[in-house]
GUPADO-452424 format. One record per residue: residue number from 1; residue in three letters; y, x, z of N, C-alpha, C in turn. Coordinates in steps of 0.05 Angstrom, whole numbers. Each point is the difference from the previous one (the first is absolute). Layout:
NUM | ala | Y | X | Z | Y | X | Z | Y | X | Z
...
// end
This chain:
1 | unk | -1781 | -523 | -2146 | 11 | 19 | 19 | 22 | 16 | -13
2 | unk | 23 | 3 | 13 | 22 | 16 | -10 | -5 | 29 | 6
3 | unk | 4 | 17 | -20 | -5 | 28 | 4 | 15 | 16 | -21
4 | unk | 1 | 27 | 5 | 12 | 19 | -18 | -19 | 22 | -5
5 | unk | -5 | 6 | -25 | -18 | 22 | -8 | 16 | 19 | -18
6 | unk | 3 | 25 | 9 | 13 | 21 | -15 | -22 | 21 | -6
7 | unk | -5 | 5 | -25 | -22 | 18 | -7 | 9 | 21 | -20
8 | unk | 0 | 25 | 10 | 5 | 24 | -17 | 27 | -2 | -14
9 | unk | 21 | -9 | 14 | 26 | -4 | -13 | 16 | 26 | -1
10 | unk | 9 | 6 | -24 | 17 | 23 | -5 | 25 | -10 | -16
11 | unk | 23 | 9 | 8 | 24 | -8 | -14 | 17 | 25 | -7
12 | unk | 5 | 4 | -26 | 16 | 22 | -10 | 26 | -10 | -11
13 | unk | 21 | 14 | 5 | 26 | -6 | -12 | 8 | 24 | -18
14 | unk | -3 | -3 | -27 | 8 | 22 | -18 | 30 | 1 | -2
15 | unk | 10 | 24 | -2 | 29 | 5 | -3 | 5 | 11 | -28
16 | unk | 13 | -15 | -17 | 3 | 7 | -28 | 26 | 13 | -7
17 | unk | 16 | 7 | 21 | 26 | 13 | -5 | -4 | 25 | -16
18 | unk | 18 | 5 | -20 | -2 | 24 | -17 | 0 | 25 | 17
19 | unk | 17 | 1 | 21 | 2 | 24 | 17 | -27 | 6 | 13
20 | unk | -17 | -20 | 4 | -25 | 4 | 13 | -19 | 17 | -16
21 | unk | 7 | 3 | -26 | -18 | 15 | -18 | 7 | 30 | -2
22 | unk | 22 | 8 | 12 | 8 | 28 | -2 | -16 | 17 | 19
23 | unk | -5 | 25 | -8 | -15 | 19 | 16 | 14 | 5 | 26
24 | unk | 27 | 3 | -1 | 15 | 5 | 25 | -3 | -23 | 20
25 | unk | 1 | -25 | -10 | -3 | -23 | 17 | -27 | 0 | 13
26 | unk | -21 | 5 | -15 | -27 | 0 | 10 | -4 | 21 | 22
27 | unk | 12 | 24 | -4 | -2 | 21 | 20 | 14 | -8 | 26
28 | unk | 22 | -14 | -2 | 14 | -9 | 24 | -17 | -21 | 15
29 | unk | -12 | -19 | -15 | -17 | -20 | 12 | -23 | 13 | 14
30 | unk | -13 | 19 | -13 | -23 | 14 | 12 | 8 | 13 | 27
31 | unk | 23 | 14 | 0 | 9 | 14 | 24 | 6 | -20 | 22
32 | unk | 14 | -22 | -6 | 7 | -20 | 20 | -26 | -13 | 11
33 | unk | -20 | -5 | -17 | -25 | -12 | 9 | -14 | 19 | 20
34 | unk | 0 | 26 | -6 | -13 | 19 | 18 | 15 | 1 | 27
35 | unk | 26 | 0 | -1 | 16 | 1 | 25 | -5 | -25 | 17
36 | unk | -2 | -23 | -13 | -5 | -25 | 15 | -27 | 1 | 13
37 | unk | -20 | 10 | -15 | -27 | 1 | 11 | -2 | 19 | 23
38 | unk | 14 | 23 | -1 | -2 | 20 | 21 | 15 | -9 | 25
39 | unk | 18 | -19 | -3 | 16 | -9 | 24 | -17 | -17 | 18
40 | unk | -22 | -12 | -10 | -17 | -17 | 16 | 9 | -29 | 0
41 | unk | 23 | -7 | -13 | 10 | -27 | -1 | 6 | -6 | -30
42 | unk | -21 | -7 | -15 | 4 | -6 | -28 | 15 | -26 | -3
43 | unk | 17 | -2 | -20 | 16 | -24 | -5 | -7 | -10 | -27
44 | unk | -8 | -26 | -2 | -7 | -12 | -25 | -28 | 8 | -9
45 | unk | -7 | -11 | -24 | -26 | 7 | -11 | 0 | 27 | -12
46 | unk | -24 | 8 | -10 | -3 | 27 | -12 | 13 | 1 | -27
47 | unk | 12 | 22 | -7 | 14 | 3 | -26 | -19 | 16 | -18
48 | unk | -4 | -11 | -24 | -18 | 12 | -20 | 14 | 2 | -27
49 | unk | -9 | 17 | -17 | 10 | 0 | -28 | -22 | 8 | -19
50 | unk | 0 | -12 | -23 | -21 | 6 | -20 | 9 | 22 | -19
51 | unk | -16 | 5 | -20 | 5 | 23 | -18 | 24 | -6 | -18
52 | unk | 8 | -25 | -3 | 23 | -7 | -16 | 26 | 1 | 17
53 | unk | -3 | 6 | 25 | 24 | 2 | 17 | 9 | -26 | 13
54 | unk | -15 | -21 | -3 | 7 | -26 | 12 | -7 | 1 | 30
55 | unk | 20 | -3 | 17 | -5 | 0 | 29 | -8 | -27 | 9
56 | unk | -20 | -1 | 18 | -10 | -25 | 11 | 0 | 2 | 30
57 | unk | 9 | -20 | 13 | -1 | -2 | 29 | -23 | -19 | 7
58 | unk | -20 | 10 | 14 | -23 | -16 | 8 | 7 | -12 | 27
59 | unk | 9 | -25 | 0 | 10 | -14 | 24 | -23 | -9 | 18
60 | unk | -22 | -8 | -12 | -24 | -8 | 14 | -24 | 14 | -12
61 | unk | -18 | 10 | 17 | -22 | 16 | -10 | -27 | -10 | 11
62 | unk | -14 | -15 | -17 | -27 | -9 | 7 | -2 | -15 | 27
63 | unk | 16 | -21 | 2 | 2 | -16 | 24 | -22 | -22 | -1
64 | unk | -15 | -2 | 22 | -21 | -21 | 2 | -1 | -11 | 29
65 | unk | -1 | -26 | 3 | -6 | -13 | 25 | -5 | -30 | -5
66 | unk | -11 | -13 | 20 | -6 | -29 | -2 | 6 | -13 | 27
67 | unk | 16 | -22 | -1 | 8 | -14 | 24 | -6 | -30 | -3
68 | unk | -3 | -13 | 23 | -8 | -28 | 0 | 17 | -16 | 20
69 | unk | -7 | -25 | 3 | 15 | -18 | 18 | 3 | 12 | 28
70 | unk | 24 | -2 | 10 | 6 | 10 | 27 | 11 | 28 | 1
71 | unk | -1 | 14 | -22 | 10 | 28 | 0 | 31 | 0 | -1
72 | unk | 11 | 14 | 18 | 29 | 5 | 1 | 5 | 30 | -1
73 | unk | 10 | 9 | -23 | -2 | 29 | -6 | 28 | 12 | -1
74 | unk | 4 | 22 | 14 | 24 | 16 | -2 | -5 | 23 | -18
75 | unk | 19 | 5 | -19 | -1 | 23 | -17 | 18 | 21 | 13
76 | unk | -12 | 23 | 6 | 14 | 21 | 15 | 1 | 25 | -18
77 | unk | 22 | 15 | 2 | 2 | 25 | -15 | 29 | 8 | -1
78 | unk | 6 | 26 | -7 | 27 | 9 | -2 | 14 | -13 | -24
79 | unk | 26 | 2 | -2 | 14 | -10 | -23 | -10 | 13 | -26
80 | unk | -7 | -17 | -19 | -11 | 11 | -25 | -30 | 2 | -1
81 | unk | -13 | -9 | 21 | -30 | 2 | 1 | -14 | -19 | -19
82 | unk | 14 | -21 | -8 | -12 | -19 | -19 | -2 | -29 | 11
83 | unk | 12 | -5 | 24 | -3 | -26 | 13 | 11 | -23 | -17
84 | unk | 25 | 2 | -8 | 12 | -21 | -16 | -13 | -3 | -27
85 | unk | -8 | 23 | -12 | -14 | -2 | -26 | -26 | -14 | 2
86 | unk | -15 | 5 | 22 | -25 | -14 | 4 | 4 | -30 | 4
87 | unk | 21 | -7 | 15 | 6 | -29 | 4 | 6 | -13 | -27
88 | unk | 15 | 14 | -17 | 8 | -12 | -26 | -24 | -2 | -19
89 | unk | -19 | 18 | 3 | -24 | -3 | -16 | -16 | -24 | 9
90 | unk | -3 | -4 | 27 | -14 | -23 | 10 | 14 | -26 | -7
91 | unk | 26 | 0 | -3 | 15 | -24 | -6 | 0 | -5 | -30
92 | unk | -10 | 18 | -16 | -1 | -4 | -29 | 25 | 9 | -15
93 | unk | 19 | 13 | 15 | 25 | 9 | -13 | -5 | 25 | -17
94 | unk | -17 | 18 | 11 | -8 | 24 | -15 | -29 | -3 | -9
95 | unk | -6 | 7 | -25 | -28 | 0 | -9 | -11 | 28 | 3
96 | unk | -23 | 3 | 13 | -10 | 27 | 4 | -8 | 13 | -27
97 | unk | 2 | 27 | -1 | -9 | 15 | -23 | -30 | -3 | -4
98 | unk | -14 | 0 | 22 | -29 | -4 | 0 | -9 | -13 | 26
99 | unk | -23 | -11 | 1 | -10 | -13 | 24 | 3 | -30 | -2
100 | unk | -6 | -14 | 22 | -1 | -29 | 0 | 12 | -11 | 25
101 | unk | 16 | -21 | -3 | 13 | -15 | 23 | -9 | -29 | -1
102 | unk | -13 | -9 | 21 | -8 | -28 | 2 | 12 | -13 | 25
103 | unk | 14 | -22 | -4 | 11 | -15 | 22 | -11 | -29 | -2
104 | unk | -12 | -9 | 21 | -11 | -27 | 1 | 16 | -16 | 19
105 | unk | 17 | -18 | -10 | 18 | -16 | 17 | 28 | 2 | -11
106 | unk | 18 | -16 | 11 | 28 | 0 | -8 | 15 | 24 | 12
107 | unk | 11 | 17 | -18 | 13 | 24 | 9 | 30 | -5 | 2
108 | unk | 12 | 8 | 22 | 30 | -1 | 3 | 11 | 27 | 6
109 | unk | 13 | 13 | -20 | 14 | 25 | 6 | 28 | -5 | 10
110 | unk | 7 | 12 | 23 | 27 | -3 | 12 | 12 | 28 | 2
111 | unk | 14 | 8 | -21 | 13 | 26 | 0 | 30 | -2 | 6
112 | unk | 12 | -24 | -4 | 28 | -4 | 6 | 5 | -29 | 3
113 | unk | 3 | -10 | 25 | 3 | -28 | 5 | 27 | -11 | -10
114 | unk | 18 | 19 | -6 | 27 | -9 | -10 | 1 | -2 | -30
115 | unk | -23 | 6 | -13 | 0 | -1 | -29 | 8 | -27 | -11
116 | unk | 17 | 0 | -20 | 8 | -25 | -13 | 23 | -14 | 13
117 | unk | 12 | 12 | 21 | 22 | -13 | 14 | 25 | 2 | -18
118 | unk | 9 | -23 | -11 | 23 | -1 | -18 | 24 | -10 | 16
119 | unk | 22 | 15 | 0 | 24 | -6 | 17 | 11 | -29 | -5
120 | unk | -1 | -9 | -24 | 12 | -26 | -6 | -19 | -24 | 2
121 | unk | -25 | 6 | 6 | -20 | -21 | 3 | 1 | -11 | 29
122 | unk | -6 | -25 | 4 | 0 | -12 | 27 | -26 | 8 | 14
123 | unk | -1 | -6 | 26 | -25 | 6 | 14 | -23 | -16 | -11
124 | unk | 4 | -26 | -6 | -21 | -17 | -11 | -9 | 12 | -27
125 | unk | 18 | 9 | -17 | -7 | 11 | -26 | -16 | 26 | 4
126 | unk | 7 | 15 | 21 | -15 | 25 | 5 | -28 | -6 | 10
127 | unk | -4 | -22 | 15 | -27 | -7 | 8 | -17 | -5 | -25
128 | unk | 12 | -13 | -20 | -15 | -6 | -25 | -6 | 26 | -15
129 | unk | 20 | 18 | -2 | -4 | 25 | -15 | -20 | 18 | 13
130 | unk | 4 | 5 | 27 | -19 | 17 | 14 | -28 | -12 | 1
131 | unk | -1 | -26 | 3 | -26 | -13 | 0 | -15 | 4 | -26
132 | unk | 14 | -1 | -22 | -12 | 4 | -26 | -9 | 29 | -3
133 | unk | 17 | 19 | 9 | -7 | 29 | -1 | -25 | 6 | 17
134 | unk | -4 | -16 | 21 | -23 | 4 | 18 | -25 | -15 | -10
135 | unk | 3 | -14 | -23 | -24 | -13 | -11 | -4 | -29 | 7
136 | unk | 19 | -13 | 12 | -3 | -28 | 7 | 5 | -18 | -24
137 | unk | -13 | -22 | -1 | 5 | -20 | -20 | 25 | -16 | 8
138 | unk | 11 | -15 | -20 | 23 | -17 | 7 | -6 | -20 | 22
139 | unk | -24 | -10 | -1 | -8 | -20 | 21 | -2 | 13 | 27
140 | unk | -11 | 24 | 1 | -2 | 14 | 26 | 28 | 7 | 11
141 | unk | 18 | 8 | -18 | 27 | 7 | 8 | 14 | -25 | 12
142 | unk | -3 | -22 | -14 | 13 | -25 | 9 | -10 | -8 | 27
143 | unk | -26 | 4 | 5 | -12 | -8 | 26 | 10 | 18 | 23
144 | unk | 9 | 24 | -7 | 7 | 20 | 21 | 31 | 2 | 5
145 | unk | 16 | -12 | -18 | 29 | 4 | 2 | 11 | -9 | 27
146 | unk | -7 | -23 | 9 | 11 | -10 | 26 | -9 | 18 | 23
147 | unk | -25 | 7 | 1 | -10 | 17 | 22 | 13 | 27 | 0
148 | unk | 5 | 12 | -23 | 13 | 26 | -2 | 29 | -2 | 9
149 | unk | 14 | -20 | -10 | 28 | -4 | 7 | 3 | -5 | 30
150 | unk | -18 | -15 | 12 | 1 | -6 | 29 | -5 | 25 | 16
151 | unk | -19 | 17 | -8 | -7 | 23 | 16 | 22 | 21 | 0
152 | unk | 13 | 5 | -23 | 20 | 21 | -1 | 26 | -7 | 13
153 | unk | 3 | -26 | 7 | 23 | -9 | 16 | 27 | 7 | -12
154 | unk | 3 | -4 | -26 | 25 | 6 | -13 | 19 | -24 | -1
155 | unk | -10 | -24 | 8 | 17 | -23 | 0 | 11 | -7 | -28
156 | unk | 26 | -6 | -1 | 12 | -6 | -25 | 1 | 23 | -20
157 | unk | -3 | 24 | 11 | 1 | 24 | -18 | -23 | 0 | -20
158 | unk | -22 | -14 | 5 | -22 | 0 | -18 | 7 | -11 | -27
159 | unk | 22 | -15 | -2 | 9 | -11 | -25 | 23 | 16 | -12
160 | unk | 8 | 21 | 14 | 23 | 17 | -9 | -10 | 25 | -14
161 | unk | 17 | 14 | -16 | -8 | 24 | -13 | -8 | 22 | 19
162 | unk | -19 | 16 | -8 | -10 | 21 | 17 | 21 | 21 | 7
163 | unk | 20 | 3 | -18 | 22 | 19 | 5 | 17 | -7 | 24
164 | unk | -3 | -25 | 10 | 15 | -7 | 24 | -16 | 6 | 25
165 | unk | -25 | 10 | -2 | -17 | 6 | 23 | 6 | 27 | 11
166 | unk | -4 | 4 | 25 | -1 | 27 | 12 | -26 | 13 | -8
167 | unk | -3 | 26 | 5 | -25 | 14 | -6 | -23 | -12 | 16
168 | unk | 5 | -6 | 25 | -21 | -12 | 17 | -9 | -27 | -10
169 | unk | 19 | -16 | -10 | -7 | -27 | -11 | -18 | 3 | -25
170 | unk | 7 | 20 | -17 | -16 | 5 | -24 | -29 | 7 | 7
171 | unk | -3 | 18 | 20 | -26 | 8 | 9 | -16 | -24 | 12
172 | unk | 14 | -17 | 15 | -13 | -24 | 11 | -12 | -17 | -23
173 | unk | 17 | -4 | -20 | -9 | -17 | -22 | -24 | 13 | -15
174 | unk | 2 | 26 | -6 | -21 | 13 | -14 | -26 | 1 | 17
175 | unk | 3 | 5 | 26 | -23 | 0 | 18 | -14 | -27 | 1
176 | unk | 16 | -22 | 3 | -11 | -27 | 1 | -15 | -7 | -25
177 | unk | 11 | 7 | -23 | -13 | -6 | -26 | -27 | 15 | -1
178 | unk | 2 | 26 | 5 | -24 | 17 | -3 | -23 | -8 | 18
179 | unk | 6 | -7 | 25 | -21 | -6 | 19 | -10 | -29 | -3
180 | unk | 11 | -15 | -18 | -9 | -27 | -5 | -23 | -1 | -20
181 | unk | -5 | 23 | -13 | -19 | 1 | -22 | -28 | 8 | 11
182 | unk | -21 | -13 | -11 | -27 | 7 | 7 | -11 | 22 | -18
183 | unk | -15 | 19 | 12 | -12 | 21 | -17 | -27 | 7 | 12
184 | unk | -18 | 11 | -16 | -26 | 10 | 9 | 2 | 30 | 5
185 | unk | 14 | 14 | -17 | 3 | 29 | 2 | 29 | 7 | 1
186 | unk | 9 | 10 | 22 | 29 | 5 | 5 | 5 | 30 | -2
187 | unk | 19 | 8 | -17 | 6 | 28 | -6 | 29 | 5 | 6
188 | unk | 6 | 18 | 20 | 27 | 5 | 8 | 6 | 30 | 1
189 | unk | 23 | 7 | -12 | 11 | 27 | 2 | 21 | -1 | 21
190 | unk | -7 | 8 | 24 | 16 | -4 | 25 | -3 | -29 | 9
191 | unk | -1 | -4 | 26 | -3 | -27 | 11 | 26 | -16 | -3
192 | unk | -2 | -25 | -6 | 24 | -16 | -5 | 15 | -5 | 25
193 | unk | 27 | 1 | -2 | 17 | -4 | 23 | 7 | -29 | 4
194 | unk | 11 | -6 | 24 | 5 | -27 | 7 | 29 | -8 | 2
195 | unk | 19 | 19 | -2 | 28 | -7 | 1 | 13 | 6 | 26
196 | unk | 21 | -15 | 7 | 16 | 5 | 24 | -16 | -6 | 26
197 | unk | 11 | 10 | 22 | -14 | -2 | 26 | -5 | -28 | 9
198 | unk | 18 | -18 | -5 | -3 | -28 | 9 | -23 | -14 | -14
199 | unk | -9 | 11 | -22 | -21 | -12 | -17 | -27 | 12 | 5
200 | unk | -1 | 23 | 14 | -24 | 17 | 1 | -23 | -15 | 14
201 | unk | 4 | -13 | 22 | -22 | -12 | 15 | -15 | -21 | -16
202 | unk | 15 | -17 | -13 | -12 | -21 | -17 | -14 | 13 | -24
203 | unk | 13 | 21 | -10 | -11 | 14 | -24 | -27 | 14 | 6
204 | unk | -2 | 11 | 25 | -25 | 14 | 7 | -24 | -19 | -1
205 | unk | 4 | -25 | 11 | -22 | -20 | 0 | -7 | -7 | -29
206 | unk | 20 | -4 | -17 | -5 | -7 | -28 | -13 | 23 | -15
207 | unk | 9 | 24 | 6 | -11 | 23 | -14 | -30 | 4 | 7
208 | unk | -7 | -4 | 25 | -28 | 3 | 8 | -17 | -21 | -15
209 | unk | 9 | -25 | -1 | -15 | -21 | -14 | -3 | 7 | -29
210 | unk | 22 | 11 | -12 | 0 | 7 | -28 | -22 | 22 | -6
211 | unk | 0 | 20 | 17 | -20 | 22 | -4 | -28 | -10 | 5
212 | unk | -4 | -16 | 20 | -27 | -10 | 7 | -11 | -19 | -21
213 | unk | 17 | -13 | -15 | -9 | -17 | -22 | -12 | 16 | -23
214 | unk | 7 | 25 | -2 | -10 | 17 | -21 | -27 | 12 | 9
215 | unk | -19 | 2 | -19 | -26 | 11 | 7 | 0 | 30 | 2
216 | unk | 15 | 13 | -18 | 2 | 29 | -1 | 29 | 8 | -1
217 | unk | 8 | 20 | 15 | 28 | 10 | -1 | 0 | 30 | -3
218 | unk | 18 | 9 | -18 | 7 | 29 | -3 | 29 | 4 | 7
219 | unk | 6 | 20 | 15 | 28 | 6 | 5 | 4 | 31 | 2
220 | unk | 19 | 10 | -16 | 8 | 28 | 3 | 25 | 0 | 17
221 | unk | -2 | 14 | 23 | 22 | 0 | 19 | 3 | 27 | 14
222 | unk | 24 | 6 | 9 | 5 | 24 | 16 | -1 | -6 | 30
223 | unk | -6 | -24 | 7 | 1 | -8 | 28 | -28 | -1 | 13
224 | unk | -5 | 17 | 19 | -26 | -1 | 14 | -3 | -25 | 17
225 | unk | 22 | -11 | 10 | -2 | -25 | 15 | -9 | -23 | -17
226 | unk | 10 | -1 | -25 | -10 | -21 | -19 | -29 | 5 | -6
227 | unk | -8 | 24 | -4 | -28 | 7 | -7 | -18 | -10 | 23
228 | unk | 7 | 7 | 25 | -16 | -8 | 23 | 0 | -31 | 4
229 | unk | 22 | -13 | -5 | 2 | -28 | 5 | -14 | -17 | -21
230 | unk | 1 | 8 | -25 | -9 | -17 | -22 | -26 | 9 | -14
231 | unk | -8 | 25 | 3 | -21 | 11 | -17 | -26 | 6 | 17
232 | unk | -23 | -3 | -13 | -25 | 8 | 12 | -14 | 22 | -15
233 | unk | 11 | 8 | -23 | -10 | 23 | -15 | 24 | 16 | -11
234 | unk | -6 | 24 | -8 | 21 | 16 | -13 | -13 | 18 | -22
235 | unk | 17 | 5 | -20 | -8 | 19 | -21 | 20 | 22 | 0
236 | unk | -9 | 25 | 2 | 18 | 23 | -1 | 0 | 11 | -28
237 | unk | 23 | 0 | -13 | 4 | 11 | -26 | 13 | 27 | 1
238 | unk | -9 | 18 | -17 | 13 | 27 | -2 | -1 | 9 | -29
239 | unk | 24 | 5 | -11 | 2 | 10 | -27 | -15 | -18 | -20
240 | unk | 1 | -26 | 4 | -12 | -19 | -19 | -30 | -4 | 4
241 | unk | -11 | 12 | 21 | -29 | -3 | 6 | -4 | -12 | 27
242 | unk | -23 | -13 | 4 | -7 | -10 | 26 | -12 | 22 | 17
243 | unk | 13 | 6 | 22 | -10 | 20 | 19 | -20 | -12 | 20
244 | unk | 6 | -25 | 8 | -18 | -13 | 20 | 6 | -30 | 1
245 | unk | -21 | -15 | 7 | 1 | -29 | 4 | -14 | -6 | 26
246 | unk | 12 | -17 | 17 | -14 | -7 | 25 | 18 | -16 | 19
247 | unk | -7 | 1 | 25 | 15 | -14 | 21 | 27 | 13 | 3
248 | unk | 20 | -16 | 8 | 27 | 9 | 2 | 4 | 25 | 17
249 | unk | -10 | 0 | 24 | 4 | 22 | 18 | -13 | 26 | -11
250 | unk | -23 | -3 | -12 | -14 | 23 | -12 | 16 | 13 | -23
251 | unk | 11 | -17 | -17 | 15 | 10 | -24 | 27 | 12 | 9
252 | unk | 13 | -13 | 19 | 25 | 11 | 10 | -4 | 27 | 13
253 | unk | -23 | 3 | 14 | -6 | 26 | 13 | -5 | 21 | -21
254 | unk | -14 | -7 | -22 | -4 | 19 | -22 | 26 | 8 | -13
255 | unk | 17 | -19 | -3 | 26 | 5 | -13 | 16 | 19 | 18
256 | unk | -1 | -4 | 26 | 15 | 17 | 19 | -9 | 29 | 0
257 | unk | -25 | 4 | -5 | -11 | 27 | 1 | 13 | 19 | -20
258 | unk | 8 | -11 | -23 | 11 | 17 | -21 | 30 | -6 | -6
259 | unk | 11 | -21 | 12 | 27 | -8 | -7 | 19 | -3 | 24
260 | unk | -9 | 7 | 24 | 19 | -1 | 23 | 21 | 22 | -3
261 | unk | 25 | -7 | 2 | 21 | 20 | -3 | 14 | 5 | 27
262 | unk | 18 | 19 | 0 | 10 | 11 | 25 | 14 | -21 | 18
263 | unk | 12 | -21 | -12 | 15 | -19 | 16 | -18 | -19 | 15
264 | unk | -27 | 1 | -6 | -18 | -19 | 13 | -2 | -27 | -15
265 | unk | 11 | -1 | -24 | -2 | -24 | -16 | -19 | 4 | -23
266 | unk | -12 | -23 | -9 | -17 | 2 | -23 | 16 | 3 | -25
267 | unk | -10 | 15 | -18 | 14 | 4 | -26 | -13 | -18 | -21
268 | unk | 13 | -23 | -6 | -12 | -19 | -20 | 14 | 4 | -26
// end
C-alpha cells in the first residue's frame, strides 16, 4: 500500500550571518516578530535565537499526519505558512532537523515542469533530459518518446531547438513529458498548467488520467476551484504548524474564519 507518514517533523534554518549576532540586530528581529504576531497574519516560521546570538527560523514545527491510497490533499495557508517547505521535506529535498518522514511508493515532486529546458536542445533531446530528471530509465524514456511527441503536436518542431518554440509550445512539450510518467505519490507546488487554449481540452483529459494513476497527491495551491475539483482532504498550515486536518469544505471554512479580508477574497 502506498502511503505517507510524517511524524513529529521539525525543520530549522539557522542563519549564520555575522550581523545576526549583534545586539541591535536581535532587538530589531524581536520587535518585528512581535508586530507580526499582533497583526494576526504571521508570515513565515517562528524566529528564534540562542545565547550565542545565532538566529534560527523554525519553518516547520512538530508536524505529524498519515495518509494512504486515495488521499488527495490540498495544503492551505497564507504565504510563508510552510506549504512549499513541507512539500520539499516530503520529496526528500530538505532533511528535517528532527522527526521522521516515511514514503512508501514512487515519489514524483513537480515544482517546475520547465526545469531542464535547454534552448539549444531539440524537443527529442528534452524528452530524454526531462525523463531522466523525473526518474525514468533509458528504456522507459525510449518507450515513451513517440507517444509524447505525438501528444504535444509539435510536428517537425520536435526535432528542432527549443529556442525556436513559442512559450506555449514549450509548455506543451513540458506538460506532455511530465504527464507521461507514472508515480505513486504526486507532490505539486501549484497545479501544473496545460498551455495554450487550443491544447486545453485534450490536456484536461490527460491530466485527470495522470492524477488518477497516482495513489496519493499533495498540492499547494491558491485556487479554491482546484482544491474543490481535485482534493478530498486539506491541511491548514499556520506559522509552520498544522492548525487543522480534515475534509476540504471544513478546512476552508476554518481558514475563512480567521483569514477573510475586506475584498471578499481568501488570503493565501
